[in-house]
C-alpha positions in Angstrom: 37.0 -50.4 61.9 35.0 -49.2 65.0 31.4 -48.1 63.3 30.8 -46.0 66.2 33.1 -43.8 65.9 34.7 -41.5 63.3 38.3 -42.7 62.3 40.2 -39.2 61.5 43.8 -39.2 60.2 46.2 -36.7 61.8 49.0 -35.8 59.2 50.7 -33.2 62.0 54.4 -33.8 63.1 55.4 -34.6 66.5 58.6 -33.4 66.4 57.9 -29.4 67.6 55.9 -27.6 69.9 54.2 -25.9 67.4 52.4 -29.0 65.8 52.0 -30.9 69.4 50.2 -27.7 70.5 47.5 -28.1 67.5 47.5 -31.9 68.5 46.6 -31.0 72.0 43.8 -28.5 70.8 42.8 -31.4 68.7 42.6 -33.7 71.7 40.6 -31.0 73.6 37.9 -31.0 71.1 37.8 -34.5 70.9 37.4 -34.6 75.0 34.7 -32.2 75.0 32.5 -34.0 71.9 32.0 -37.4 70.5 35.2 -39.3 70.6 36.9 -40.0 67.5 39.6 -42.9 66.5 43.0 -41.3 65.7 45.4 -42.4 63.3 48.7 -40.7 63.8 52.4 -41.3 63.1 55.7 -39.8 64.6 57.4 -37.9 62.5 59.3 -34.6 61.6 58.1 -31.7 59.9 57.2 -32.7 56.1 58.8 -35.9 56.5 55.5 -38.2 56.7 54.7 -41.0 54.4 51.0 -40.2 53.7 50.8 -42.9 50.6 48.9 -45.1 53.2 45.8 -42.8 52.7 45.1 -44.0 49.4 43.8 -47.0 50.7 42.5 -46.2 54.0 38.7 -46.2 54.6 38.2 -43.6 57.2 36.3 -40.7 57.5 38.7 -37.5 57.2 41.7 -35.8 57.4 43.5 -33.0 59.4 46.8 -32.2 57.8 49.7 -30.2 57.8 50.3 -29.9 54.2 53.6 -28.9 53.8 55.3 -30.8 50.7 53.5 -32.2 47.3 54.1 -35.4 48.4 51.5 -34.8 51.4 49.2 -32.9 49.3 48.8 -35.7 46.7 48.0 -38.1 49.2 45.4 -36.1 50.9 43.8 -35.3 47.4 44.1 -38.9 46.4 42.2 -40.1 49.6 39.1 -38.2 48.3 38.4 -37.8 52.3 36.9 -34.4 53.7 40.2 -32.5 55.0 41.0 -29.4 57.0 44.9 -27.9 56.3 46.5 -26.2 59.3 49.9 -25.5 57.2 50.4 -22.0 55.9 51.8 -23.8 52.6 48.7 -23.4 51.3 49.3 -26.3 48.5 45.6 -27.4 48.3 44.0 -24.0 48.2 40.2 -25.3 48.1 40.5 -27.1 51.4 39.2 -25.2 54.4 42.2 -23.6 56.1 42.8 -23.1 60.0 46.5 -21.4 60.8 48.1 -19.0 62.8 47.7 -15.2 62.1 51.1 -14.4 60.8 50.2 -10.7 60.9 49.3 -10.6 64.4 52.5 -12.4 65.3 54.3 -9.6 63.5 52.3 -7.0 65.1 52.6 -8.4 68.4 56.6 -8.5 68.2 56.8 -4.9 66.8 54.8 -3.6 69.4 56.7 -5.6 71.9 60.0 -4.4 70.9 58.6 -0.3 70.2 57.5 -0.3 73.8 60.8 -0.7 74.8 62.2 2.4 72.8 63.9 0.5 69.7 64.0 2.5 66.9 66.4 0.4 64.9 65.0 -3.1 63.5 65.9 -6.2 61.7 63.9 -9.3 60.2 65.4 -12.8 60.2 63.3 -15.4 58.2 63.2 -18.0 55.6 61.6 -17.3 52.2 60.9 -20.6 51.4 58.1 -20.9 53.9 54.9 -18.6 53.6 54.4 -18.0 57.4 57.7 -16.2 57.4 57.3 -14.4 54.3 54.0 -13.1 55.8 55.5 -12.2 59.3 58.6 -10.1 57.2 56.1 -8.3 55.6 53.7 -7.2 58.1 56.8 -6.6 60.4 58.2 -4.4 58.0 54.7 -2.6 57.4 54.3 -2.3 61.3 57.3 -0.3 61.8 56.9 1.7 58.6 53.4 2.8 59.9 55.5 3.7 63.1 58.4 5.9 61.3 61.0 3.5 61.3 62.7 0.9 58.7 63.9 -2.4 58.9 67.1 -4.3 57.7 66.2 -7.8 56.4 68.4 -11.2 56.3 67.0 -14.0 54.3 68.4 -17.0 56.3 69.2 -20.7 54.9 67.6 -22.6 58.1 67.6 -25.9 56.1 71.3 -26.0 55.9 71.9 -29.8 55.3 75.7 -30.0 56.3 78.0 -28.7 59.1 79.7 -26.5 56.3 76.5 -25.3 55.1 75.4 -24.1 58.8 79.1 -22.6 59.3 78.7 -20.3 56.4 75.2 -19.5 57.1 76.1 -18.7 60.8 78.9 -16.6 59.3 76.5 -14.5 57.0 74.1 -13.9 59.9 77.0 -12.6 62.2 78.4 -10.5 59.8 74.8 -9.1 59.1 74.1 -8.6 62.9 77.2 -6.9 63.5 76.3 -4.4 60.6 73.0 -3.4 62.5 72.7 0.1 63.8 72.2 -0.1 67.9 70.4 -0.4 69.8 68.5 -3.1 67.4 65.5 -4.8 67.9 65.1 -8.5 65.8 62.2 -10.5 65.0 63.4 -14.0 64.0 60.9 -16.0 62.2 60.6 -18.9 64.9 62.4 -20.0 67.6 65.1 -22.2 66.2 66.1 -19.1 64.1 66.1 -16.7 67.2 68.4 -19.3 69.0 71.1 -19.6 66.0 70.6 -15.9 65.7 71.5 -15.7 69.3 74.7 -17.7 68.5 75.7 -15.8 65.6 75.5 -12.5 67.9 77.9 -14.3 70.3 80.4 -14.9 67.3 79.9 -11.4 66.3 80.8 -9.8 69.5 77.2 -8.3 69.8 75.9 -8.0 73.4 72.3 -9.1 74.0 69.8 -7.6 75.0 72.1 -4.8 75.3 72.9 -4.1 71.5 70.7 -6.3 70.2 67.5 -7.8 71.3 66.0 -10.9 69.9 62.2 -12.1 69.8 61.4 -15.5 68.3 58.0 -17.1 67.8 56.0 -20.4 68.6 57.4 -19.9 72.6 59.1 -23.4 72.3 59.8 -23.5 76.0 63.2 -25.6 75.5 64.5 -24.1 72.8 63.7 -20.8 74.4 65.2 -21.7 77.8 68.4 -23.6 76.1 69.3 -20.6 74.1 72.0 -17.9 75.7 70.4 -15.9 76.4 66.8 -17.4 77.1 64.6 -16.2 74.1 61.9 -14.0 74.3 59.0 -15.6 72.0 55.5 -14.5 70.5 53.3 -17.5 71.9 50.7 -18.8 69.2 47.5 -20.1 70.2 48.2 -23.3 69.1 45.6 -25.0 71.1 42.8 -23.1 69.6 44.2 -23.6 66.3 43.8 -27.2 67.0 40.8 -27.1 68.2 39.0 -24.9 65.4 40.1 -27.4 62.7 38.8 -30.3 64.5 35.7 -28.2 65.1 35.6 -27.4 61.2 36.0 -31.0 60.3 33.5 -31.9 62.5 31.0 -29.8 61.0 32.0 -30.9 57.5 31.2 -34.4 58.5 27.8 -33.7 59.6 27.1 -32.1 56.5 27.4 -28.4 56.9 28.4 -26.4 53.7 31.8 -24.7 54.6 32.9 -23.6 51.5 36.8 -22.4 51.2 36.7 -21.3 54.9 39.6 -19.6 55.9 40.3 -18.9 59.9 43.4 -17.2 61.2 44.0 -17.5 65.0 45.7 -14.8 67.0 48.4 -15.2 69.2 48.3 -15.1 72.8 51.1 -12.6 73.5 54.6 -12.3 74.3 56.8 -14.9 76.4 59.0 -12.2 77.9 63.0 -13.6 78.8 66.4 -12.0 78.9 66.8 -11.3 75.0 64.6 -8.7 74.8 64.7 -7.7 78.6 66.0 -3.9 77.8 64.6 -0.3 77.7 66.5 1.3 75.0 65.3 4.8 75.7 67.7 7.7 75.3 65.7 10.0 77.9 67.0 9.2 81.1 63.9 10.2 82.9 61.6 8.5 80.9 63.7 5.1 81.2 63.8 5.7 84.8 60.3 5.8 85.2 59.5 2.9 83.0 62.2 0.8 84.8 60.0 2.2 88.3 56.8 0.6 86.4 58.5 -3.0 85.4 60.1 -3.6 89.0 56.8 -2.5 90.6 54.5 -4.9 88.6 53.5 -7.0 91.5 52.0 -3.6 93.2 49.2 -1.2 92.7 51.2 1.0 91.0 49.7 4.5 89.5 50.8 7.1 87.3 50.9 9.5 90.5 53.7 6.7 91.9 55.8 6.7 89.0 56.1 10.6 88.9 57.8 10.1 92.4 60.8 8.8 90.7 61.1 11.4 88.1 61.7 15.6 88.4 58.8 16.3 85.9 55.5 18.0 85.9 52.7 15.3 85.2 52.0 17.2 81.6 55.6 17.2 80.8 56.3 13.8 82.1 53.2 12.6 79.8 54.1 14.2 76.9 57.9 12.7 77.2 56.8 9.3 77.9 54.8 9.3 74.9 57.1 10.8 72.6 59.6 8.1 73.7 57.2 5.3 73.9 54.1 5.6 71.6 52.2 4.6 74.6 50.7 6.9 77.8 52.1 5.9 81.2 48.6 4.4 81.9 49.3 2.5 79.2 52.2 1.0 79.9 51.1 0.2 83.5 48.6 -1.8 81.9 50.6 -3.5 79.3 53.1 -4.6 82.3 50.7 -5.6 84.5 49.0 -7.7 81.7 52.3 -9.4 80.9 52.8 -10.3 84.8 49.9 -11.6 84.7 50.2 -14.0 81.8 53.9 -14.8 82.8 52.4 -16.3 86.2 49.5 -18.1 84.3 51.7 -19.8 81.9 55.0 -20.5 84.0 53.4 -21.4 87.4 50.6 -23.4 88.6 49.8 -21.0 91.6 45.9 -20.6 92.1 44.3 -17.4 90.8 44.5 -15.7 94.6 48.0 -16.1 94.6 48.8 -14.9 91.6 46.7 -11.9 92.4 48.4 -11.4 95.4 51.7 -11.1 93.1 50.1 -8.9 90.7 49.2 -6.2 92.8 45.5 -6.8 93.3 43.4 -7.0 96.3 41.3 -9.4 95.2 41.3 -12.2 92.3 38.0 -11.2 91.3 39.4 -7.5 90.6 42.2 -9.3 88.6 39.4 -11.3 86.5 37.5 -8.0 85.5 40.9 -6.4 84.4 42.4 -9.2 82.5 38.7 -9.9 80.7 38.4 -6.2 80.0 41.6 -5.7 78.5 42.4 -9.3 76.9 38.5 -10.4 76.0 39.4 -13.6 77.5 38.6 -15.2 80.9 42.0 -16.1 83.3 40.9 -19.6 83.1 40.6 -19.5 79.2 44.0 -18.4 79.2 45.5 -20.8 81.1 43.7 -23.6 79.6 44.7 -22.2 75.4 48.0 -21.7 76.4 48.6 -25.5 76.8 48.3 -25.6 80.6 
């Protein structure tokens, strides 16, 4: 082995966007610090054979400890390790993971801001991350005064007939939802399958049911019909922080049973949730005016020109319908516009500022930092660009 470098095993699958985001974050940490010699196999989730760790003379491990096989191998190797899985099969390991409560909050707030009053959740109770998202999503909606219907799905169906049965169950559930309804799917594959179930049930998306997934796996989201809105986990930061934590441990730092949960970056809004479920026509018209003019420096007084209401009545009805003030909705929409342009284009910051209604990119930078606590360049970098 090359004695000049630390030798690190990455027990992280390469088969999905979430895990690859973690790997990109680890790569970024390595490039900014001392280089590591990396040992990484190509495998799908939980399918890795990690028995080779037992006789491996490396320095440390970053692992998605997804099953007992992986847990046994990580324990047996006796090396310093950091876990990046929600399964928590080795509780004593330092742990860096997505903040599933914050993910649920982001999805709930996204749907509440669109005026939905009926909600559902599709998830797989075999996974902690799905349970945690379901628990917080239901709690957040209860705090807002609404209920939520839950459908436990069998995402690991092994045969076409198994999946056909599950698809039928999902279609029957979605057909029975009060409408319009906003539904959170525990991750993007579940969201894509839920959209298939909506078609099977003859339920129009997003007009009768709006769907939001998690992970922002762009291929899965864009191949969905219609394209799937999704919560964007900060996987790059998750991987970066896991690598930083392992580096500190290898340098002799005493971390104890460290736990770090990483908040999401926001929502990638696509057609599956592009609907205003608001019965108040004037307020619905006002929200549409805000969204249609996100590329302009729109103000509350400009929105009032679209509705025959006094400002006092307008603001009261707006808050009653959305839970937000008109100004808060303008800020939310402008932030979403900036995020979309940062994530989905290679436009320069001056070009983005022009398309987002800012006279100067400096004004946009101050606005974005004030509202998110993050610089434009860091947001674009941590989102995997």
